[in-house]
All heavy atoms as an XYZ file, in Angstrom:
650
protein
N       2.320     12.315     18.038
C       2.512     11.403     16.931
C       3.779     10.563     17.082
O       4.026      9.683     16.289
C       2.608     12.197     15.634
C       1.302     12.858     15.177
S      -0.078     11.740     14.981
C       0.440     10.784     13.606
N       4.519     10.809     18.127
C       5.765     10.050     18.318
C       5.485      8.582     18.639
O       6.038      7.675     18.002
C       6.582     10.687     19.436
C       7.851      9.915     19.778
C       8.937      9.986     18.957
C       7.908      9.142     20.913
C      10.080      9.266     19.225
C       9.040      8.435     21.197
C      10.147      8.504     20.372
N       4.630      8.297     19.604
C       4.383      6.929     20.035
C       3.661      6.101     18.959
O       4.031      4.926     18.752
C       3.655      6.899     21.349
C       4.555      7.372     22.446
C       4.459      8.527     23.164
C       5.730      6.707     22.944
N       5.490      8.597     24.052
C       6.288      7.498     23.949
C       6.378      5.506     22.611
C       7.447      7.145     24.613
C       7.522      5.149     23.289
C       8.037      5.956     24.269
N       2.697      6.633     18.243
C       2.135      5.844     17.156
C       3.160      5.486     16.083
O       3.123      4.367     15.535
C       1.017      6.725     16.575
C       0.651      7.621     17.683
C       1.902      7.857     18.478
N       4.092      6.367     15.814
C       5.142      6.044     14.850
C       6.046      4.931     15.359
O       6.495      4.080     14.585
C       5.997      7.281     14.538
C       5.239      8.313     13.690
C       5.051      7.847     12.282
O       4.336      6.866     12.008
N       5.671      8.515     11.341
N       6.330      4.928     16.657
C       7.159      3.875     17.254
C       6.435      2.563     17.115
O       7.013      1.535     16.698
C       7.467      4.193     18.727
C       8.340      5.449     18.848
C       8.133      3.017     19.399
C       9.712      5.315     18.230
N       5.158      2.519     17.449
C       4.374      1.279     17.340
C       4.298      0.808     15.890
O       4.466     -0.374     15.621
C       2.945      1.479     17.940
C       2.035      0.302     17.640
C       3.029      1.776     19.428
N       4.099      1.725     14.976
C       4.037      1.370     13.563
C       5.384      0.796     13.082
O       5.416     -0.190     12.360
C       3.659      2.607     12.722
C       3.490      2.293     11.254
C       3.084      3.544     10.493
N       4.203      4.474     10.395
C       5.044      4.513      9.344
N       4.886      3.706      8.354
N       6.011      5.379      9.343
N       6.468      1.413     13.499
C       7.774      0.937     13.103
C       8.068     -0.483     13.604
O       8.608     -1.330     12.900
N       7.703     -0.730     14.867
C       7.891     -2.060     15.429
C       7.040     -3.086     14.692
O       7.489     -4.192     14.378
C       7.571     -2.038     16.959
C       7.551     -3.457     17.514
C       8.640     -1.223     17.688
N       5.772     -2.731     14.429
C       4.904     -3.637     13.702
C       5.398     -3.963     12.319
O       5.328     -5.100     11.855
C       3.497     -3.048     13.659
N       5.929     -2.959     11.645
C       6.464     -3.196     10.296
C       7.658     -4.128     10.346
O       7.812     -5.015      9.481
C       6.847     -1.843      9.604
C       5.572     -1.142      9.183
C       7.718     -2.068      8.396
C       5.789      0.264      8.647
N       8.492     -3.998     11.336
C       9.630     -4.897     11.453
C       9.183     -6.337     11.681
O       9.812     -7.273     11.174
C      10.568     -4.455     12.616
C      11.411     -3.262     12.263
S      12.464     -3.580     10.844
C      11.713     -2.608      9.592
N       8.126     -6.543     12.443
C       7.583     -7.897     12.620
C       7.073     -8.455     11.310
O       7.019     -9.665     11.116
C       6.511     -7.930     13.692
C       7.060     -7.931     15.098
C       6.688     -6.944     15.970
C       7.922     -8.934     15.518
C       7.191     -6.951     17.262
C       8.425     -8.934     16.808
C       8.041     -7.939     17.682
N       6.645     -7.595     10.407
C       6.159     -8.059      9.080
C       7.264     -8.260      8.085
O       7.161     -9.093      7.194
C       5.142     -7.042      8.502
S       3.650     -6.887      9.436
N       8.352     -7.518      8.207
C       9.460     -7.595      7.231
C      10.525     -8.609      7.572
O      11.135     -9.173      6.676
C      10.091     -6.229      7.044
C       9.245     -5.176      6.374
C      10.007     -3.854      6.315
C       8.830     -5.608      5.001
N      10.756     -8.843      8.843
C      11.840     -9.717      9.221
C      11.634    -11.185      8.807
O      12.569    -11.793      8.272
C      12.132     -9.612     10.693
C      12.821     -8.335     11.131
C      13.007     -8.281     12.632
C      14.159     -8.152     10.433
N      10.473    -11.801      9.026
C      10.343    -13.206      8.612
C      10.534    -13.455      7.121
O      11.269    -14.375      6.767
C       8.903    -13.541      9.064
C       8.594    -12.613     10.174
C       9.325    -11.350      9.829
N       9.927    -12.695      6.223
C      10.200    -12.990      4.806
C      11.664    -12.736      4.404
O      12.190    -13.445      3.565
C       9.273    -12.046      4.022
C       8.569    -11.220      4.979
C       8.893    -11.669      6.367
N      12.264    -11.772      5.042
C      13.691    -11.513      4.751
C      14.534    -12.670      5.222
O      15.447    -13.116      4.521
C      14.145    -10.198      5.445
O      13.314     -9.155      4.978
C      15.588     -9.907      5.095
N      14.245    -13.192      6.392
C      14.966    -14.336      6.931
C      14.766    -15.568      6.050
O      15.692    -16.314      5.783
C      14.522    -14.601      8.374
C      15.155    -15.758      9.042
C      16.592    -15.477      9.314
N      17.148    -16.611     10.012
C      18.417    -16.834     10.091
N      19.276    -15.993      9.611
N      18.847    -17.918     10.706
N      13.543    -15.759      5.588
C      13.256    -16.914      4.741
C      14.012    -16.788      3.396
O      14.605    -17.745      2.903
C      11.745    -17.053      4.486
C      11.057    -17.502      5.772
C      11.474    -18.039      3.363
C       9.551    -17.395      5.710
N      14.023    -15.576      2.831
C      14.645    -15.385      1.530
C      16.177    -15.431      1.607
O      16.822    -15.929      0.676
C      14.206    -14.046      0.963
N      16.761    -14.952      2.682
C      18.208    -14.811      2.741
C      18.878    -15.710      3.767
O      20.112    -15.723      3.834
C      18.558    -13.347      3.058
C      18.012    -12.282      2.088
C      18.321    -10.886      2.576
C      18.535    -12.503      0.696
N      18.105    -16.432      4.526
C      18.658    -17.174      5.625
C      19.570    -18.340      5.241
O      20.474    -18.709      6.017
N      19.396    -18.906      4.089
C      20.221    -20.086      3.730
C      21.356    -19.759      2.784
O      21.990    -20.690      2.268
C      19.308    -21.152      3.102
O      18.777    -20.643      1.888
N      21.634    -18.507      2.575
C      22.706    -18.123      1.633
C      24.073    -18.070      2.330
O      24.191    -17.792      3.495
C      22.411    -16.737      1.049
C      21.177    -16.667      0.165
C      20.940    -15.252     -0.291
C      21.330    -17.553     -1.070
N      25.079    -18.335      1.513
C      26.456    -18.220      2.013
C      26.866    -16.771      2.052
O      26.269    -15.912      1.399
C      27.398    -18.988      1.100
C      27.143    -20.479      1.137
C      28.214    -21.221      0.356
N      27.899    -22.652      0.435
C      27.889    -23.433     -0.619
N      28.138    -22.968     -1.803
N      27.605    -24.694     -0.484
N      27.920    -16.462      2.807
C      28.343    -15.089      2.999
C      28.706    -14.377      1.708
O      28.390    -13.189      1.543
C      29.571    -15.036      3.931
C      29.252    -14.510      5.274
C      30.549    -14.347      6.055
C      30.166    -13.643      7.338
N      31.292    -13.444      8.206
N      29.304    -15.052      0.772
C      29.740    -14.362     -0.461
C      28.568    -13.998     -1.368
O      28.657    -13.095     -2.150
C      30.737    -15.218     -1.235
C      30.226    -16.532     -1.736
C      31.363    -17.317     -2.453
N      30.892    -18.590     -2.914
C      30.329    -18.792     -4.094
N      30.161    -17.796     -4.936
N      29.914    -19.968     -4.463
N      27.425    -14.688     -1.250
C      26.275    -14.357     -2.039
C      25.275    -13.442     -1.312
O      24.339    -12.930     -1.929
C      25.521    -15.646     -2.423
C      26.261    -16.529     -3.394
C      25.405    -17.696     -3.779
C      26.093    -18.537     -4.836
N      25.229    -19.624     -5.286
N      25.479    -13.249     -0.035
C      24.513    -12.542      0.778
C      24.358    -11.084      0.362
O      23.218    -10.583      0.300
C      24.906    -12.631      2.252
C      23.865    -12.063      3.161
C      22.739    -12.794      3.451
C      24.008    -10.824      3.711
C      21.757    -12.315      4.302
C      23.045    -10.313      4.550
C      21.916    -11.045      4.846
N      25.435    -10.388      0.082
C      25.344     -8.947     -0.267
C      24.549     -8.745     -1.523
O      23.682     -7.865     -1.582
C      26.757     -8.385     -0.409
N      24.842     -9.523     -2.582
C      24.105     -9.371     -3.842
C      22.651     -9.751     -3.672
O      21.739     -9.081     -4.170
C      24.721    -10.228     -4.929
C      26.096     -9.702     -5.348
O      26.338     -8.507     -5.162
O      26.926    -10.511     -5.844
N      22.388    -10.833     -2.926
C      21.004    -11.262     -2.744
C      20.221    -10.261     -1.916
O      19.050    -10.006     -2.190
C      20.989    -12.650     -2.071
N      20.857     -9.668     -0.950
C      20.171     -8.679     -0.104
C      19.809     -7.443     -0.917
O      18.703     -6.921     -0.819
C      21.084     -8.268      1.041
O      20.491     -7.264      1.820
N      20.738     -7.014     -1.786
C      20.447     -5.883     -2.658
C      19.307     -6.172     -3.629
O      18.421     -5.363     -3.828
N      19.337     -7.361     -4.226
C      18.284     -7.752     -5.162
C      16.920     -7.879     -4.427
O      15.902     -7.452     -4.953
C      18.636     -9.063     -5.826
C      17.649     -9.589     -6.880
C      17.526     -8.593     -8.016
C      18.093    -10.938     -7.403
N      16.942     -8.449     -3.226
C      15.710     -8.596     -2.459
C      15.115     -7.227     -2.134
O      13.911     -6.998     -2.328
C      16.012     -9.358     -1.155
C      14.823     -9.573     -0.271
C      13.888    -10.560     -0.590
C      14.625     -8.777      0.814
C      12.796    -10.753      0.225
C      13.502     -8.963      1.627
C      12.587     -9.974      1.337
N      15.927     -6.276     -1.697
C      15.454     -4.942     -1.391
C      14.969     -4.187     -2.637
O      13.957     -3.481     -2.601
C      16.501     -4.119     -0.681
C      16.646     -4.571      0.756
O      15.675     -4.924      1.407
N      17.875     -4.567      1.237
N      15.682     -4.377     -3.736
C      15.283     -3.756     -5.001
C      13.909     -4.244     -5.415
O      13.033     -3.457     -5.763
C      16.289     -4.049     -6.088
C      15.858     -3.643     -7.515
C      15.889     -2.143     -7.654
C      16.713     -4.332     -8.543
N      13.705     -5.545     -5.386
C      12.441     -6.111     -5.813
C      11.292     -5.732     -4.844
O      10.175     -5.487     -5.286
C      12.527     -7.637     -5.927
C      13.514     -8.086     -7.001
S      13.258     -7.317     -8.591
C      11.716     -8.044     -9.093
N      11.586     -5.664     -3.572
C      10.559     -5.249     -2.584
C      10.159     -3.792     -2.853
O       8.948     -3.458     -2.881
C      11.094     -5.420     -1.164
C      10.029     -5.194     -0.124
C      10.603     -5.272      1.243
N      11.496     -4.106      1.391
C      12.405     -4.006      2.349
N      12.564     -4.967      3.201
N      13.139     -2.937      2.403
N      11.133     -2.913     -3.068
C      10.814     -1.510     -3.327
C      10.128     -1.317     -4.672
O       9.187     -0.528     -4.808
C      12.077     -0.679     -3.257
C      12.618     -0.550     -1.876
O      11.914     -0.742     -0.887
N      13.913     -0.276     -1.760
N      10.575     -2.047     -5.673
C       9.965     -1.960     -7.005
C       8.528     -2.470     -6.965
O       7.630     -1.880     -7.565
C      10.809     -2.763     -7.991
C      10.417     -2.631     -9.481
C      10.551     -1.172     -9.915
C      11.325     -3.513    -10.320
N       8.302     -3.575     -6.265
C       6.929     -4.094     -6.134
C       6.034     -3.096     -5.453
O       4.884     -2.916     -5.841
N       6.522     -2.463     -4.388
C       5.718     -1.447     -3.692
C       5.422     -0.253     -4.586
O       4.275      0.240     -4.616
N       6.396      0.180     -5.346
C       6.204      1.338     -6.217
C       5.188      1.000     -7.317
O       4.313      1.829     -7.654
C       7.529      1.771     -6.835
N       5.313     -0.194     -7.919
C       4.370     -0.568     -8.969
C       2.962     -0.719     -8.373
O       1.967     -0.312     -8.984
C       4.845     -1.854     -9.653
C       6.093     -1.572    -10.490
C       3.760     -2.458    -10.553
C       6.772     -2.765    -11.054
N       2.884     -1.307     -7.206
C       1.587     -1.460     -6.565
C       0.912     -0.148     -6.272
O      -0.290      0.038     -6.563
N       1.644      0.795     -5.752
C       1.102      2.140     -5.474
C       0.706      2.825     -6.783
O      -0.339      3.450     -6.845
C       2.117      2.977     -4.671
C       2.221      2.437     -3.265
C       1.717      4.446     -4.678
C       3.328      3.070     -2.441
N       1.515      2.678     -7.825
C       1.175      3.297     -9.097
C      -0.102      2.698     -9.699
O      -0.936      3.412    -10.228
C       2.331      3.128    -10.077
N      -0.275      1.375     -9.588
C      -1.475      0.761    -10.095
C      -2.723      1.201     -9.332
O      -3.751      1.470     -9.927
C      -1.337     -0.776    -10.051
C      -0.441     -1.399    -11.085
C      -0.275     -2.893    -10.812
C      -0.967     -1.167    -12.473
N      -2.622      1.224     -8.009
C      -3.737      1.674     -7.211
C      -4.108      3.097     -7.519
O      -5.283      3.452     -7.687
C      -3.438      1.478     -5.719
C      -3.393      0.012     -5.367
C      -4.463      2.212     -4.840
C      -2.851     -0.297     -3.979
N      -3.108      3.961     -7.657
C      -3.344      5.369     -7.981
C      -4.005      5.516     -9.350
O      -4.919      6.300     -9.546
C      -2.031      6.153     -7.918
C      -2.270      7.629     -8.022
O      -3.196      8.148     -7.338
O      -1.536      8.300     -8.796
N      -3.546      4.747    -10.302
C      -4.100      4.790    -11.656
C      -5.572      4.348    -11.637
O      -6.421      4.974    -12.279
C      -3.302      3.893    -12.589
O      -1.947      4.343    -12.625
C      -3.872      3.892    -13.984
N      -5.872      3.291    -10.918
C      -7.248      2.818    -10.834
C      -8.120      3.857    -10.164
O      -9.224      4.177    -10.640
C      -7.312      1.462    -10.131
C      -6.655      0.383    -10.987
C      -8.736      1.092     -9.739
C      -6.425     -0.923    -10.264
N      -7.665      4.397     -9.046
C      -8.466      5.400     -8.335
C      -8.672      6.666     -9.194
O      -9.776      7.173     -9.257
C      -7.788      5.788     -7.014
C      -7.856      4.739     -5.918
C      -7.056      5.210     -4.696
C      -9.275      4.427     -5.536
N      -7.627      7.129     -9.845
C      -7.742      8.323    -10.678
C      -8.671      8.085    -11.847
O      -9.437      8.958    -12.228
C      -6.351      8.785    -11.143
C      -6.405     10.020    -11.966
C      -6.586     11.262    -11.359
C      -6.236      9.990    -13.349
C      -6.640     12.426    -12.116
C      -6.308     11.149    -14.108
C      -6.486     12.349    -13.491
O      -6.541     13.509    -14.239
N      -8.616      6.901    -12.414
C      -9.460      6.609    -13.572
C     -10.921      6.448    -13.221
O     -11.791      6.691    -14.035
N     -11.208      6.039    -12.016
C     -12.592      5.761    -11.626
C     -13.255      6.907    -10.843
O     -14.469      6.848    -10.639
C     -12.644      4.479    -10.791
C     -12.298      3.271    -11.562
C     -12.441      2.039    -10.740
N     -12.073      0.863    -11.492
C     -12.107     -0.365    -11.008
N     -12.475     -0.541     -9.752
N     -11.765     -1.371    -11.758
N     -12.511      7.870    -10.403
C     -13.084      8.903     -9.551
C     -14.187      9.700    -10.285
O     -15.179     10.086     -9.671
C     -11.985      9.836     -8.955
C     -11.455     10.799     -9.998
C     -12.506     10.557     -7.759
N     -14.043      9.920    -11.580
C     -15.064     10.656    -12.317
C     -16.404      9.888    -12.349
O     -17.449     10.470    -12.196
C     -14.581     10.936    -13.726
N     -16.296      8.579    -12.510
C     -17.520      7.759    -12.514
C     -18.190      7.781    -11.161
O     -19.426      7.869    -11.071
C     -17.193      6.313    -12.915
C     -16.697      6.225    -14.331
O     -17.028      7.077    -15.171
O     -15.933      5.229    -14.621
N     -17.394      7.638    -10.094
C     -17.963      7.669     -8.769
C     -18.563      9.019     -8.431
O     -19.660      9.107     -7.822
C     -16.905      7.323     -7.716
C     -16.478      5.887     -7.734
C     -15.128      5.552     -7.694
C     -17.390      4.860     -7.778
C     -14.732      4.230     -7.699
C     -17.004      3.545     -7.785
C     -15.674      3.224     -7.763
O     -15.295      1.930     -7.781
N     -17.901     10.108     -8.846
C     -18.450     11.441     -8.582
C     -19.743     11.676     -9.344
O     -20.683     12.239     -8.791
C     -17.402     12.508     -8.972
N     -19.804     11.235    -10.581
C     -21.033     11.361    -11.358
C     -22.175     10.564    -10.758
O     -23.301     11.047    -10.647
C     -20.784     10.928    -12.799
C     -21.975     11.168    -13.699
C     -21.685     10.784    -15.144
O     -20.509     10.683    -15.534
O     -22.684     10.562    -15.856
N     -21.867      9.361    -10.322
C     -22.889      8.512     -9.662
C     -23.378      9.181     -8.385
O     -24.588      9.191     -8.101
C     -22.296      7.135     -9.393
C     -23.329      6.198     -8.800
O     -24.518      6.473     -8.767
N     -22.854      5.051     -8.311
N     -22.466      9.735     -7.631
C     -22.819     10.375     -6.369
C     -23.671     11.620     -6.632
O     -24.660     11.891     -5.950
C     -21.527     10.746     -5.606
C     -21.760     11.025     -4.163
C     -22.174     10.054     -3.293
C     -21.542     12.312     -3.674
C     -22.381     10.322     -1.966
C     -21.748     12.600     -2.338
C     -22.179     11.607     -1.467
N     -23.309     12.390     -7.660
C     -24.080     13.561     -8.033
C     -25.494     13.178     -8.465
O     -26.463     13.807     -8.064
C     -23.396     14.334     -9.152
C     -24.110     15.620     -9.575
C     -23.461     16.303    -10.758
N     -23.309     15.447    -11.917
C     -24.256     15.300    -12.828
N     -25.408     15.918    -12.741
N     -24.059     14.507    -13.863
N     -25.583     12.136     -9.245
C     -26.931     11.673     -9.709
C     -27.769     11.257     -8.505
O     -28.963     11.517     -8.476
C     -26.788     10.499    -10.684
C     -26.158     10.945    -12.005
O     -26.168     12.159    -12.304
O     -25.683     10.063    -12.743
N     -27.168     10.566     -7.552
C     -27.907     10.160     -6.356
C     -28.392     11.356     -5.562
O     -29.501     11.363     -5.036
C     -27.028      9.241     -5.497
C     -26.884      7.869     -6.077
C     -25.950      6.979     -5.299
N     -26.264      6.954     -3.888
C     -25.413      6.576     -2.937
N     -24.198      6.214     -3.245
N     -25.790      6.584     -1.691
N     -27.511     12.362     -5.450
C     -27.908     13.599     -4.714
C     -29.056     14.311     -5.447
O     -30.008     14.784     -4.817
C     -26.734     14.520     -4.563
C     -25.709     14.149     -3.510
C     -24.493     15.068     -3.594
C     -26.291     14.181     -2.128
N     -28.942     14.379     -6.777
C     -29.995     15.060     -7.567
C     -31.319     14.324     -7.499
O     -32.371     14.919     -7.578
C     -29.558     15.202     -9.026
C     -28.319     16.097     -9.232
S     -28.551     17.760     -8.718
C     -29.512     18.396    -10.050
N     -31.262     12.993     -7.307
C     -32.478     12.209     -7.234
C     -33.099     12.251     -5.825
O     -34.175     11.731     -5.627
C     -32.187     10.760     -7.624
N     -32.396     12.871     -4.898
C     -32.924     13.004     -3.531
C     -32.592     11.833     -2.639
O     -33.331     11.593     -1.675
N     -31.548     11.119     -2.897
C     -31.137     10.003     -2.035
C     -30.675     10.518     -0.678
O     -29.706     11.266     -0.587
C     -30.009      9.233     -2.727
C     -29.630      7.920     -2.022
O     -30.169      7.675     -0.935
O     -28.817      7.174     -2.567
N     -31.371     10.128      0.341
C     -31.095     10.617      1.721
C     -29.745     10.082      2.201
O     -28.970     10.817      2.853
C     -32.234     10.177      2.676
C     -31.909     10.598      4.086
C     -33.541     10.788      2.221
N     -29.431      8.825      1.896
C     -28.142      8.272      2.359
C     -26.948      9.003      1.730
O     -25.948      9.204      2.388
C     -28.066      6.769      2.081
O     -28.187      6.545      0.685
C     -29.120      6.000      2.868
N     -27.066      9.401      0.495
C     -25.999     10.168     -0.156
C     -25.866     11.536      0.480
O     -24.729     12.018      0.725
C     -26.268     10.314     -1.649
N     -26.956     12.170      0.815
C     -26.902     13.470      1.488
C     -26.335     13.353      2.876
O     -25.539     14.223      3.308
C     -28.308     14.088      1.545
N     -26.655     12.291      3.574
C     -26.095     12.078      4.911
C     -24.591     11.789      4.860
O     -23.853     12.151      5.769
C     -26.806     10.933      5.608
C     -28.213     11.292      6.043
C     -28.944     10.082      6.634
O     -28.539      8.940      6.460
N     -30.054     10.371      7.312
N     -24.147     11.179      3.777
C     -22.722     10.858      3.625
C     -21.862     12.124      3.569
O     -20.721     12.102      4.009
C     -22.504      9.979      2.399
N     -22.403     13.185      2.997
C     -21.592     14.418      2.906
C     -21.969     15.420      3.997
O     -21.381     16.494      4.063
C     -21.734     15.068      1.505
C     -23.150     15.468      1.222
C     -21.172     14.179      0.448
C     -23.280     16.368      0.029
N     -22.884     15.061      4.840
C     -23.207     15.916      5.967
C     -24.326     16.850      5.657
O     -24.500     17.916      6.117
């Protein structure tokens, strides 16, 4: 798992560096520290809110999907049976 983590880390840096450079590249030195902190705060907060929303949607809908899947199995749907092996 070492090499895949290295590849993932390098790929993430290629995704994070350009927007960071665009957001902070034209700032003066005295404003850079505060802007960098605010940029990282908003990036982390956005990720946390995004993960929370996705988790909420998945948790709220899993009962409906499970019931639908159960109904398909009870009706003899071959593709549903193949999906679970």
